[in-house]
C-alpha positions as CSV (number, residue, x, y, z in Angstrom):
1,M,-9.8,83.6,78.9
2,F,-9.1,80.3,80.5
3,E,-6.4,77.9,81.7
4,L,-6.1,74.3,82.6
5,E,-4.6,73.6,86.1
6,T,-3.7,69.9,85.6
7,P,-3.9,68.9,81.9
8,L,-2.1,65.7,82.6
9,Y,-5.4,64.1,83.5
10,F,-6.5,64.3,79.9
11,Y,-4.5,61.1,79.5
12,L,-7.4,59.4,81.3
13,A,-9.5,60.0,78.1
14,A,-7.7,57.0,76.7
15,L,-10.1,54.9,78.8
16,I,-13.0,56.0,76.6
17,P,-12.0,54.0,73.4
18,V,-11.1,51.0,75.7
19,I,-14.6,51.0,77.2
20,V,-16.2,51.3,73.8
21,A,-14.1,48.4,72.5
22,L,-15.0,46.3,75.5
23,F,-18.7,47.1,75.0
24,L,-18.5,46.1,71.3
25,F,-16.7,42.9,72.2
26,Q,-19.3,42.0,74.8
27,L,-22.1,42.8,72.4
28,F,-20.6,40.6,69.8
29,W,-20.1,37.8,72.3
30,K,-23.7,38.0,73.6
31,R,-25.1,37.8,70.1
32,K,-23.0,34.9,69.3
33,K,-24.2,33.0,72.4
34,Q,-27.8,34.0,71.7
35,A,-27.5,32.7,68.2
36,A,-26.2,29.4,69.5
37,F,-29.2,29.2,71.9
38,A,-32.0,30.2,69.5
39,D,-32.8,32.1,66.3
40,A,-33.5,35.8,66.6
41,E,-37.3,35.5,66.2
42,L,-37.6,32.8,68.9
43,F,-35.2,34.8,71.2
44,Q,-37.4,37.9,70.8
45,K,-40.4,35.9,71.9
46,L,-38.5,34.5,74.9
47,S,-37.5,38.0,76.0
48,P,-39.9,40.5,74.5
49,E,-39.0,43.3,76.9
50,R,-35.3,43.3,76.0
51,S,-34.2,46.6,74.4
52,T,-31.4,46.9,71.9
53,F,-31.3,50.7,72.4
54,K,-31.0,50.9,76.2
55,P,-27.5,49.3,76.5
56,V,-26.2,51.9,73.9
57,L,-27.8,54.7,75.8
58,K,-26.3,53.5,79.1
59,L,-22.9,53.4,77.5
60,V,-23.2,56.9,76.2
61,V,-24.4,58.2,79.6
62,L,-21.5,56.4,81.3
63,L,-18.9,57.8,78.8
64,L,-20.3,61.3,79.2
65,A,-20.0,61.0,83.0
66,L,-16.4,59.7,82.7
67,F,-15.5,62.6,80.4
68,C,-17.0,65.2,82.8
69,L,-15.0,63.6,85.7
70,I,-11.8,64.0,83.6
71,I,-12.6,67.6,82.9
72,A,-13.2,68.1,86.7
73,L,-9.8,66.6,87.5
74,V,-8.2,68.9,84.9
75,N,-9.9,71.8,86.6
76,P,-10.5,74.4,83.9
77,K,-10.2,78.0,85.2
78,M,-12.2,80.6,83.4
79,G,-12.7,84.3,83.8
80,T,-10.7,86.4,86.3
81,K,-11.1,87.6,89.9
82,M,-9.2,90.4,91.5
83,E,-7.8,90.0,95.0
84,T,-5.4,92.1,97.1
85,V,-2.3,90.5,98.3
86,K,0.7,91.5,100.3
87,R,4.2,90.1,99.8
88,Q,7.3,90.2,102.0
89,G,10.7,90.1,100.2
90,I,13.5,92.1,98.7
91,D,13.7,94.2,95.6
92,I,16.5,92.8,93.4
93,V,17.9,94.3,90.2
94,F,20.2,92.1,88.1
95,A,22.7,94.4,86.3
96,I,24.2,92.2,83.6
97,D,27.3,93.0,81.5
98,I,26.5,92.6,77.8
99,S,29.7,94.0,76.3
100,K,31.5,92.0,73.6
101,S,34.1,90.8,76.2
102,M,31.3,88.6,77.6
103,L,31.7,86.4,74.5
104,A,35.1,85.2,75.7
105,E,35.2,81.4,76.2
106,D,37.5,81.2,79.3
107,V,34.4,79.8,81.1
108,A,32.1,77.3,79.4
109,P,30.3,77.8,77.1
110,N,31.2,81.6,77.3
111,R,30.9,84.4,79.9
112,M,27.5,85.5,78.6
113,E,25.9,82.1,78.7
114,K,27.5,81.4,82.1
115,T,26.0,84.7,83.4
116,K,22.5,83.6,82.2
117,Q,22.9,80.3,84.0
118,L,24.0,81.9,87.2
119,V,21.2,84.5,87.2
120,S,18.6,81.9,86.3
121,Q,19.6,79.6,89.1
122,I,19.5,82.5,91.6
123,I,16.0,83.4,90.4
124,N,14.9,79.8,91.0
125,Q,15.8,80.2,94.7
126,L,13.8,83.3,95.3
127,G,10.4,83.4,97.0
128,N,8.3,86.6,97.1
129,D,11.1,88.9,96.0
130,R,10.6,91.3,93.1
131,V,13.2,91.3,90.3
132,G,14.2,93.6,87.5
133,I,16.9,93.3,84.8
134,V,19.3,95.9,83.4
135,G,21.8,95.3,80.6
136,Y,24.8,97.5,80.2
137,A,28.0,97.9,78.1
138,G,29.1,101.4,77.1
139,S,25.6,102.5,78.3
140,A,22.9,101.0,80.4
141,Y,19.6,99.6,79.0
142,P,16.4,98.7,80.8
143,V,15.5,95.1,80.0
144,L,12.7,94.2,82.5
145,P,10.9,96.4,85.1
146,M,10.3,95.1,88.6
147,T,8.1,92.0,88.6
148,T,7.3,88.9,90.7
149,D,6.7,86.8,87.6
150,Y,9.9,84.8,87.5
151,S,9.0,82.9,84.3
152,I,8.9,86.2,82.4
153,A,12.1,87.3,84.1
154,K,13.9,84.2,82.9
155,M,12.5,84.6,79.4
156,Y,13.8,88.2,79.1
157,L,17.1,87.0,80.6
158,Q,17.6,84.3,77.9
159,S,16.9,86.9,75.2
160,M,19.8,89.1,76.2
161,N,22.8,89.3,73.9
162,T,25.8,91.5,73.2
163,N,24.1,93.3,70.4
164,M,21.5,95.0,72.6
165,V,23.7,98.0,73.3
166,S,25.5,99.6,70.4
167,S,28.1,101.5,72.4
168,Q,30.8,99.1,73.7
169,G,32.7,99.2,77.0
170,T,31.6,98.5,80.5
171,A,30.0,101.6,82.2
172,F,29.4,100.6,85.8
173,N,28.4,104.1,86.6
174,D,25.4,104.1,84.2
175,A,24.5,100.5,85.2
176,I,24.3,101.3,88.9
177,K,22.5,104.6,88.4
178,L,19.8,102.9,86.2
179,S,19.5,100.0,88.6
180,V,19.0,102.4,91.6
181,D,16.2,104.2,89.6
182,Y,14.4,100.8,89.4
183,F,13.6,100.9,93.1
184,D,10.2,102.7,93.1
185,I,9.1,101.7,96.7
186,K,10.9,103.6,99.4
187,D,10.6,101.3,102.4
188,T,11.8,98.0,100.8
189,S,15.2,96.3,101.2
190,K,17.1,97.0,97.9
191,L,19.8,94.9,96.3
192,I,21.7,95.0,93.0
193,I,23.4,91.9,91.8
194,L,25.9,93.1,89.3
195,V,27.5,90.5,87.0
196,S,30.5,91.4,84.9
197,D,34.1,90.5,84.0
198,G,35.2,93.7,85.7
199,E,36.6,95.6,82.7
200,D,35.6,99.2,83.3
201,H,36.0,101.4,80.2
202,G,33.7,104.1,81.6
203,D,34.3,107.0,84.0
204,G,34.3,104.8,87.0
205,A,31.5,104.0,89.4
206,E,32.3,106.2,92.5
207,E,29.5,108.6,91.9
208,A,26.9,105.9,91.4
209,I,28.2,103.9,94.4
210,E,27.7,107.0,96.6
211,M,24.1,107.3,95.3
212,A,23.5,103.6,96.0
213,K,24.8,104.0,99.6
214,E,22.7,107.1,100.2
215,K,19.5,105.1,99.2
216,G,20.4,102.0,101.2
217,V,21.1,99.9,98.2
218,R,23.6,97.0,98.5
219,I,25.5,95.7,95.5
220,I,26.6,92.1,95.3
221,T,29.1,91.7,92.5
222,I,29.8,88.4,90.6
223,G,32.9,88.1,88.5
224,V,32.6,85.9,85.4
225,G,35.8,85.0,83.6
226,T,39.4,84.2,84.5
227,E,42.4,86.4,85.3
228,K,44.4,84.6,82.6
229,G,41.9,85.9,80.1
230,A,40.8,84.8,76.6
231,L,40.3,86.1,73.1
232,I,37.0,87.7,72.0
233,P,35.5,85.6,69.2
234,L,33.5,87.2,66.4
235,K,30.8,84.9,65.0
236,D,28.5,84.9,61.9
237,D,24.7,84.4,62.0
238,R,25.2,80.7,62.2
239,G,27.3,81.0,65.4
240,T,30.6,80.0,63.6
241,I,33.7,81.8,64.7
242,T,35.0,83.9,61.8
243,A,37.7,85.9,63.5
244,Y,38.8,87.4,66.8
245,K,38.5,91.0,67.9
246,K,41.7,93.0,67.3
247,D,42.9,96.3,68.6
248,Q,44.0,99.4,66.6
249,N,47.4,97.8,66.0
250,G,45.9,94.6,64.6
251,E,46.7,92.6,67.6
252,N,44.2,90.1,69.1
253,V,42.4,91.6,72.2
254,I,42.7,89.5,75.3
255,T,40.0,90.2,77.9
256,K,40.5,89.3,81.5
257,L,38.6,89.2,84.7
258,Y,39.4,92.2,86.9
259,P,38.1,91.2,90.4
260,D,39.6,94.2,92.2
261,V,37.1,96.6,90.5
262,L,34.2,94.4,91.5
263,K,35.4,93.9,95.0
264,N,35.7,97.6,95.4
265,I,32.0,98.1,94.4
266,A,30.8,95.4,96.8
267,T,32.9,96.5,99.7
268,K,31.8,100.1,99.5
269,T,28.1,99.1,99.7
270,N,28.6,96.6,102.6
271,S,28.2,93.6,100.4
272,K,30.4,90.9,98.9
273,F,32.2,89.8,95.8
274,I,31.7,86.3,94.4
275,Y,33.7,84.4,91.8
276,G,31.2,83.2,89.2
277,V,32.9,79.9,88.4
278,A,30.9,77.2,90.1
279,T,27.1,77.8,89.7
280,K,26.1,75.9,92.9
281,E,28.6,77.8,95.1
282,V,27.5,81.1,93.6
283,V,23.8,80.4,94.4
284,E,24.7,79.3,97.9
285,E,26.7,82.5,98.6
286,V,23.8,84.6,97.2
287,K,21.3,82.7,99.4
288,K,23.4,83.4,102.5
289,A,23.6,87.1,101.6
290,L,19.8,87.3,101.0
291,N,19.1,85.6,104.3
292,K,21.0,88.4,106.1
293,I,18.9,91.1,104.4
294,E,15.6,92.1,106.2
295,K,12.5,91.3,104.2
296,S,10.1,94.2,103.6
297,E,6.4,94.1,103.0
298,F,5.4,95.4,99.6
299,E,2.5,97.6,99.2
300,S,-0.8,95.9,98.5
301,Q,-1.1,95.1,94.8
302,Q,-3.9,93.7,92.6
303,I,-3.3,90.4,90.9
304,A,-5.5,88.6,88.5
305,D,-6.4,85.0,89.1
306,Y,-8.7,82.4,87.4
307,E,-11.7,80.9,89.1
308,S,-12.0,77.1,89.2
309,Q,-14.9,75.7,87.2
310,Y,-14.4,72.0,88.1
311,Q,-17.5,71.9,90.3
312,W,-19.9,72.2,87.3
313,F,-18.3,69.2,85.6
314,L,-18.2,67.2,88.8
315,G,-21.9,68.0,89.4
316,L,-22.8,67.0,85.8
317,A,-20.9,63.7,86.1
318,L,-22.6,62.8,89.4
319,F,-26.0,63.6,87.8
320,L,-25.3,61.4,84.8
321,L,-24.2,58.5,87.1
322,F,-27.4,59.0,89.0
323,I,-29.4,58.8,85.8
324,D,-27.5,55.7,84.8
325,L,-28.8,53.9,87.9
326,F,-32.4,54.2,86.6
327,L,-31.7,53.2,83.1
328,L,-32.7,49.5,82.8
329,E,-32.0,47.4,79.8
330,K,-35.7,46.7,79.3
331,K,-38.0,48.5,76.9
332,T,-39.7,51.6,78.1
333,N,-43.5,51.3,77.7
334,W,-44.2,54.8,76.3
335,I,-41.3,54.7,73.9
336,Q,-42.5,51.2,72.8
337,K,-45.9,52.6,72.0
338,L,-44.4,55.2,69.7
339,N,-42.8,52.4,67.7
340,L,-39.8,54.7,66.8
341,F,-37.7,51.8,65.5
342,N,-40.5,50.0,63.7
343,E,-40.2,47.1,66.1
344,K,-43.9,46.3,65.9
345,K,-45.0,44.7,62.6
346,S,-48.3,45.9,61.2
Protein backbone atom coordinates (compact mmCIF):
# COMPACT_ATOMS: atom_id res chain seq x y z
CA MET A 1 0.00 0.00 0.00
CA PHE A 2 1.19 3.51 -0.71
CA GLU A 3 0.02 7.08 -1.07
CA LEU A 4 1.45 10.27 -2.59
CA GLU A 5 1.59 13.25 -0.22
CA THR A 6 1.88 16.08 -2.80
CA PRO A 7 1.18 14.71 -6.31
CA LEU A 8 0.98 18.29 -7.58
CA TYR A 9 4.77 18.22 -8.06
CA PHE A 10 4.34 15.68 -10.88
CA TYR A 11 3.65 18.71 -13.10
CA LEU A 12 7.39 19.42 -12.90
CA ALA A 13 7.87 16.33 -15.09
CA ALA A 14 6.86 18.60 -17.98
CA LEU A 15 10.42 19.96 -17.78
CA ILE A 16 11.82 16.65 -19.04
CA PRO A 17 10.58 16.90 -22.67
CA VAL A 18 11.56 20.59 -22.66
CA ILE A 19 15.15 19.70 -21.67
CA VAL A 20 15.26 16.93 -24.30
CA ALA A 21 14.01 19.37 -26.97
CA LEU A 22 16.65 21.95 -25.96
CA PHE A 23 19.36 19.27 -26.10
CA LEU A 24 18.31 18.17 -29.59
CA PHE A 25 18.16 21.78 -30.75
CA GLN A 26 21.64 22.45 -29.36
CA LEU A 27 22.96 19.25 -30.97
CA PHE A 28 21.51 20.25 -34.34
CA TRP A 29 22.92 23.79 -33.99
CA LYS A 30 26.43 22.49 -33.08
CA ARG A 31 26.54 20.09 -36.02
CA LYS A 32 25.42 22.83 -38.37
CA LYS A 33 28.19 25.14 -37.15
CA GLN A 34 30.75 22.32 -37.29
CA ALA A 35 29.75 21.52 -40.85
CA ALA A 36 30.27 25.15 -41.78
CA PHE A 37 33.72 25.10 -40.16
CA ALA A 38 35.03 21.81 -41.61
CA ASP A 39 33.88 18.46 -42.99
CA ALA A 40 33.29 15.57 -40.56
CA GLU A 41 36.61 13.77 -41.30
CA LEU A 42 38.70 16.90 -40.81
CA PHE A 43 36.77 17.86 -37.67
CA GLN A 44 37.43 14.38 -36.26
CA LYS A 45 41.15 14.88 -36.78
CA LEU A 46 41.01 18.31 -35.11
CA SER A 47 39.24 16.92 -32.02
CA PRO A 48 39.97 13.19 -31.83
CA GLU A 49 38.99 12.94 -28.15
CA ARG A 50 35.45 14.30 -28.70
CA SER A 51 32.79 11.70 -27.80
CA THR A 52 29.37 11.56 -29.42
CA PHE A 53 28.10 9.19 -26.72
CA LYS A 54 29.08 11.12 -23.56
CA PRO A 55 26.71 14.11 -24.09
CA VAL A 56 23.78 11.71 -24.44
CA LEU A 57 24.88 9.85 -21.31
CA LYS A 58 25.16 13.12 -19.36
CA LEU A 59 21.65 14.06 -20.50
CA VAL A 60 20.22 10.71 -19.38
CA VAL A 61 21.92 11.01 -15.97
CA LEU A 62 20.63 14.59 -15.56
CA LEU A 63 17.07 13.58 -16.49
CA LEU A 64 17.16 10.64 -14.08
CA ALA A 65 18.35 12.96 -11.31
CA LEU A 66 15.55 15.43 -12.11
CA PHE A 67 12.97 12.64 -12.09
CA CYS A 68 14.22 11.41 -8.69
CA LEU A 69 14.00 14.95 -7.30
CA ILE A 70 10.40 15.20 -8.49
CA ILE A 71 9.54 11.89 -6.83
CA ALA A 72 11.20 13.12 -3.62
CA LEU A 73 9.04 16.28 -3.71
CA VAL A 74 5.91 14.18 -4.25
CA ASN A 75 6.96 12.18 -1.18
CA PRO A 76 5.61 8.67 -1.73
CA LYS A 77 4.58 6.98 1.49
CA MET A 78 4.73 3.21 1.60
CA GLY A 79 3.97 0.58 4.17
CA THR A 80 2.39 1.39 7.51
CA LYS A 81 3.57 2.14 10.99
CA MET A 82 1.49 1.98 14.11
CA GLU A 83 1.57 4.72 16.69
CA THR A 84 -0.47 5.45 19.79
CA VAL A 85 -2.22 8.81 19.96
CA LYS A 86 -4.52 10.55 22.38
CA ARG A 87 -7.21 12.99 21.34
CA GLN A 88 -9.17 15.61 23.23
CA GLY A 89 -12.63 16.41 22.03
CA ILE A 90 -16.33 15.64 22.22
CA ASP A 91 -18.33 12.60 21.14
CA ILE A 92 -21.01 13.88 18.76
CA VAL A 93 -23.84 11.90 17.17
CA PHE A 94 -25.82 13.50 14.35
CA ALA A 95 -29.39 12.20 14.47
CA ILE A 96 -30.90 13.05 11.09
CA ASP A 97 -34.58 12.93 10.18
CA ILE A 98 -35.02 10.96 6.92
CA SER A 99 -38.82 10.82 6.84
CA LYS A 100 -40.66 11.72 3.63
CA SER A 101 -41.58 15.13 5.06
CA MET A 102 -37.90 16.06 4.65
CA LEU A 103 -38.48 16.18 0.88
CA ALA A 104 -40.59 19.33 1.27
CA GLU A 105 -39.15 22.28 -0.59
CA ASP A 106 -40.02 25.14 1.78
CA VAL A 107 -36.24 25.55 2.20
CA ALA A 108 -33.96 25.31 -0.84
CA PRO A 109 -33.38 22.90 -2.40
CA ASN A 110 -35.36 20.79 0.10
CA ARG A 111 -35.21 19.95 3.80
CA MET A 112 -33.11 16.81 3.28
CA GLU A 113 -30.44 18.52 1.19
CA LYS A 114 -30.43 21.53 3.53
CA THR A 115 -29.85 19.16 6.44
CA LYS A 116 -26.88 17.57 4.66
CA GLN A 117 -25.45 21.02 3.99
CA LEU A 118 -25.80 22.06 7.63
CA VAL A 119 -24.26 18.87 9.04
CA SER A 120 -21.42 18.90 6.52
CA GLN A 121 -20.51 22.49 7.43
CA ILE A 122 -20.63 21.67 11.14
CA ILE A 123 -18.27 18.70 10.58
CA ASN A 124 -15.89 21.02 8.73
CA GLN A 125 -15.55 23.09 11.91
CA LEU A 126 -14.66 20.17 14.17
CA GLY A 127 -11.16 19.34 15.37
CA ASN A 128 -10.45 16.12 17.26
CA ASP A 129 -14.08 15.28 18.02
CA ARG A 130 -15.49 11.86 17.22
CA VAL A 131 -18.68 11.76 15.16
CA GLY A 132 -21.36 9.20 14.42
CA ILE A 133 -24.54 9.34 12.33
CA VAL A 134 -28.03 7.96 12.98
CA GLY A 135 -30.92 8.17 10.53
CA TYR A 136 -34.51 7.93 11.70
CA ALA A 137 -38.11 8.10 10.52
CA GLY A 138 -40.66 5.65 11.98
CA SER A 139 -37.66 3.82 13.44
CA ALA A 140 -33.99 4.60 13.95
CA TYR A 141 -31.19 3.26 11.76
CA PRO A 142 -27.42 3.26 12.48
CA VAL A 143 -25.62 4.89 9.55
CA LEU A 144 -22.04 5.43 10.75
CA PRO A 145 -20.33 4.33 14.01
CA MET A 146 -18.14 6.76 15.95
CA THR A 147 -15.11 7.88 13.95
CA THR A 148 -12.60 10.71 13.62
CA ASP A 149 -12.46 10.28 9.83
CA TYR A 150 -14.52 13.28 8.73
CA SER A 151 -14.21 12.51 5.01
CA ILE A 152 -15.86 9.13 5.59
CA ALA A 153 -18.53 10.79 7.75
CA LYS A 154 -19.40 13.26 4.99
CA MET A 155 -19.47 10.49 2.40
CA TYR A 156 -22.02 8.52 4.47
CA LEU A 157 -23.95 11.72 5.10
CA GLN A 158 -24.33 12.42 1.38
CA SER A 159 -25.59 8.88 0.76
CA MET A 160 -28.54 9.31 3.15
CA ASN A 161 -32.05 9.48 1.69
CA THR A 162 -35.69 9.06 2.65
CA ASN A 163 -35.78 5.45 1.42
CA MET A 164 -33.33 4.14 4.03
CA VAL A 165 -36.09 3.42 6.56
CA SER A 166 -39.27 1.73 5.37
CA SER A 167 -41.48 2.76 8.31
CA GLN A 168 -42.48 6.40 8.02
CA GLY A 169 -43.07 8.96 10.73
CA THR A 170 -40.65 10.72 13.06
CA ALA A 171 -39.77 8.63 16.10
CA PHE A 172 -37.65 10.89 18.32
CA ASN A 173 -37.74 8.29 21.06
CA ASP A 174 -35.95 5.64 18.97
CA ALA A 175 -33.55 8.19 17.48
CA ILE A 176 -32.39 9.48 20.86
CA LYS A 177 -32.11 5.99 22.39
CA LEU A 178 -29.98 4.70 19.51
CA SER A 179 -27.82 7.83 19.57
CA VAL A 180 -27.21 7.43 23.32
CA ASP A 181 -26.13 3.82 22.70
CA TYR A 182 -23.40 5.15 20.38
CA PHE A 183 -21.45 6.60 23.30
CA ASP A 184 -19.16 3.71 24.19
CA ILE A 185 -16.65 5.69 26.29
CA LYS A 186 -17.93 6.62 29.75
CA ASP A 187 -15.76 9.61 30.60
CA THR A 188 -16.21 11.72 27.48
CA SER A 189 -18.41 14.75 26.87
CA LYS A 190 -21.43 13.58 24.88
CA LEU A 191 -23.62 15.54 22.49
CA ILE A 192 -26.46 14.68 20.10
CA ILE A 193 -27.22 17.12 17.31
CA LEU A 194 -30.76 16.23 16.24
CA VAL A 195 -31.94 17.67 12.93
CA SER A 196 -35.62 17.47 12.03
CA ASP A 197 -38.75 19.37 11.00
CA GLY A 198 -40.24 18.49 14.41
CA GLU A 199 -43.15 16.36 13.25
CA ASP A 200 -43.37 13.62 15.88
CA HIS A 201 -45.58 10.68 14.91
CA GLY A 202 -44.06 8.35 17.47
CA ASP A 203 -44.77 7.84 21.16
CA GLY A 204 -42.96 11.00 22.19
CA ALA A 205 -39.43 11.35 23.46
CA GLU A 206 -39.84 11.77 27.21
CA GLU A 207 -38.42 8.38 28.12
CA ALA A 208 -35.41 8.82 25.83
CA ILE A 209 -34.81 12.37 27.08
CA GLU A 210 -34.65 11.10 30.66
CA MET A 211 -32.16 8.41 29.58
CA ALA A 212 -30.01 11.05 27.89
CA LYS A 213 -30.08 13.27 30.98
CA GLU A 214 -29.06 10.40 33.25
CA LYS A 215 -26.02 9.68 31.07
CA GLY A 216 -25.00 13.33 30.78
CA VAL A 217 -25.90 13.62 27.10
CA ARG A 218 -26.90 17.01 25.76
CA ILE A 219 -29.15 17.38 22.73
CA ILE A 220 -28.89 20.37 20.40
CA THR A 221 -31.90 20.45 18.08
CA ILE A 222 -31.96 22.09 14.66
CA GLY A 223 -35.31 22.75 13.00
CA VAL A 224 -35.36 22.59 9.21
CA GLY A 225 -38.44 23.86 7.40
CA THR A 226 -40.99 26.66 7.82
CA GLU A 227 -44.05 26.95 10.02
CA LYS A 228 -46.05 27.85 6.94
CA GLY A 229 -45.22 24.43 5.54
CA ALA A 230 -45.14 22.89 2.08
CA LEU A 231 -46.36 19.91 0.08
CA ILE A 232 -44.40 16.65 0.02
CA PRO A 233 -43.34 15.90 -3.57
CA LEU A 234 -43.16 12.35 -4.91
CA LYS A 235 -40.48 11.88 -7.55
CA ASP A 236 -39.59 9.23 -10.11
CA ASP A 237 -36.11 7.72 -10.63
CA ARG A 238 -35.06 10.74 -12.70
CA GLY A 239 -35.98 13.18 -9.93
CA THR A 240 -39.05 14.54 -11.69
CA ILE A 241 -42.04 15.39 -9.48
CA THR A 242 -44.90 13.10 -10.49
CA ALA A 243 -47.38 13.88 -7.69
CA TYR A 244 -47.71 15.12 -4.12
CA LYS A 245 -48.34 13.00 -1.04
CA LYS A 246 -52.01 12.76 -0.08
CA ASP A 247 -53.81 11.73 3.09
CA GLN A 248 -56.54 9.09 3.45
CA ASN A 249 -59.14 11.57 2.20
CA GLY A 250 -57.20 12.30 -0.97
CA GLU A 251 -56.13 15.75 0.21
CA ASN A 252 -52.57 17.02 -0.27
CA VAL A 253 -50.48 16.65 2.88
CA ILE A 254 -48.89 19.86 4.12
CA THR A 255 -45.85 19.33 6.35
CA LYS A 256 -44.80 22.09 8.73
CA LEU A 257 -41.95 22.86 11.08
CA TYR A 258 -42.92 22.26 14.71
CA PRO A 259 -40.27 24.17 16.69
CA ASP A 260 -41.97 23.65 20.09
CA VAL A 261 -41.27 19.91 20.01
CA LEU A 262 -37.59 20.50 19.25
CA LYS A 263 -37.30 23.31 21.80
CA ASN A 264 -38.68 20.97 24.47
CA ILE A 265 -36.03 18.31 23.73
CA ALA A 266 -33.19 20.85 23.81
CA THR A 267 -34.39 22.63 26.97
CA LYS A 268 -34.77 19.43 28.99
CA THR A 269 -31.15 18.43 28.22
CA ASN A 270 -29.74 21.87 29.05
CA SER A 271 -29.06 22.67 25.40
CA LYS A 272 -30.49 24.93 22.75
CA PHE A 273 -32.76 24.93 19.71
CA ILE A 274 -31.51 26.49 16.45
CA TYR A 275 -33.55 27.43 13.38
CA GLY A 276 -31.89 25.72 10.41
CA VAL A 277 -32.41 28.48 7.87
CA ALA A 278 -29.09 30.30 7.39
CA THR A 279 -26.19 27.83 7.24
CA LYS A 280 -23.57 30.29 8.50
CA GLU A 281 -25.65 31.27 11.53
CA VAL A 282 -26.37 27.64 12.41
CA VAL A 283 -22.66 26.75 12.26
CA GLU A 284 -21.77 29.73 14.45
CA GLU A 285 -24.40 28.80 17.04
CA VAL A 286 -23.18 25.20 17.13
CA LYS A 287 -19.56 26.38 17.50
CA LYS A 288 -20.55 28.55 20.47
CA ALA A 289 -22.32 25.60 22.08
CA LEU A 290 -19.34 23.29 21.49
CA ASN A 291 -16.93 25.80 23.03
CA LYS A 292 -18.95 25.68 26.25
CA ILE A 293 -18.65 21.89 26.49
CA GLU A 294 -15.58 20.56 28.26
CA LYS A 295 -13.27 18.55 26.02
CA SER A 296 -12.43 15.03 27.18
CA GLU A 297 -9.40 12.89 26.44
CA PHE A 298 -10.22 9.78 24.47
CA GLU A 299 -8.56 6.52 25.35
CA SER A 300 -5.33 5.79 23.50
CA GLN A 301 -6.05 4.34 20.10
CA GLN A 302 -3.95 2.82 17.36
CA ILE A 303 -3.88 4.57 14.03
CA ALA A 304 -2.14 3.49 10.86
CA ASP A 305 0.16 5.88 9.06
CA TYR A 306 2.45 5.69 6.05
CA GLU A 307 6.20 6.14 6.27
CA SER A 308 7.79 8.73 3.99
CA GLN A 309 10.15 7.34 1.36
CA TYR A 310 11.36 10.62 -0.18
CA GLN A 311 14.87 10.27 1.30
CA TRP A 312 15.71 7.32 -1.00
CA PHE A 313 14.87 9.29 -4.13
CA LEU A 314 16.60 12.42 -2.85
CA GLY A 315 19.74 10.39 -2.11
CA LEU A 316 19.67 8.80 -5.57
CA ALA A 317 19.19 12.21 -7.21
CA LEU A 318 22.21 13.65 -5.36
CA PHE A 319 24.28 10.59 -6.29
CA LEU A 320 23.40 10.98 -9.98
CA LEU A 321 24.27 14.69 -9.88
CA PHE A 322 27.59 13.77 -8.26
CA ILE A 323 28.26 11.24 -11.06
CA ASP A 324 27.37 13.87 -13.65
CA LEU A 325 30.22 16.09 -12.38
CA PHE A 326 32.78 13.45 -13.42
CA LEU A 327 31.27 12.72 -16.81
CA LEU A 328 33.39 14.65 -19.31
CA GLU A 329 32.47 15.00 -22.95
CA LYS A 330 35.75 13.38 -24.07
CA LYS A 331 36.23 9.74 -24.91
CA THR A 332 37.09 7.30 -22.14
CA ASN A 333 40.32 5.43 -22.93
CA TRP A 334 39.25 1.94 -21.87
CA ILE A 335 35.94 2.21 -23.70
CA GLN A 336 37.79 3.57 -26.73
CA LYS A 337 39.99 0.44 -26.76
CA LEU A 338 36.91 -1.79 -26.86
CA ASN A 339 35.82 -0.06 -30.07
CA LEU A 340 32.14 -0.67 -29.21
CA PHE A 341 30.87 1.76 -31.82
CA ASN A 342 33.33 0.70 -34.53
CA GLU A 343 34.97 4.11 -34.41
CA LYS A 344 38.39 2.71 -35.30
CA LYS A 345 38.73 1.63 -38.89
CA SER A 346 40.74 -1.50 -39.49
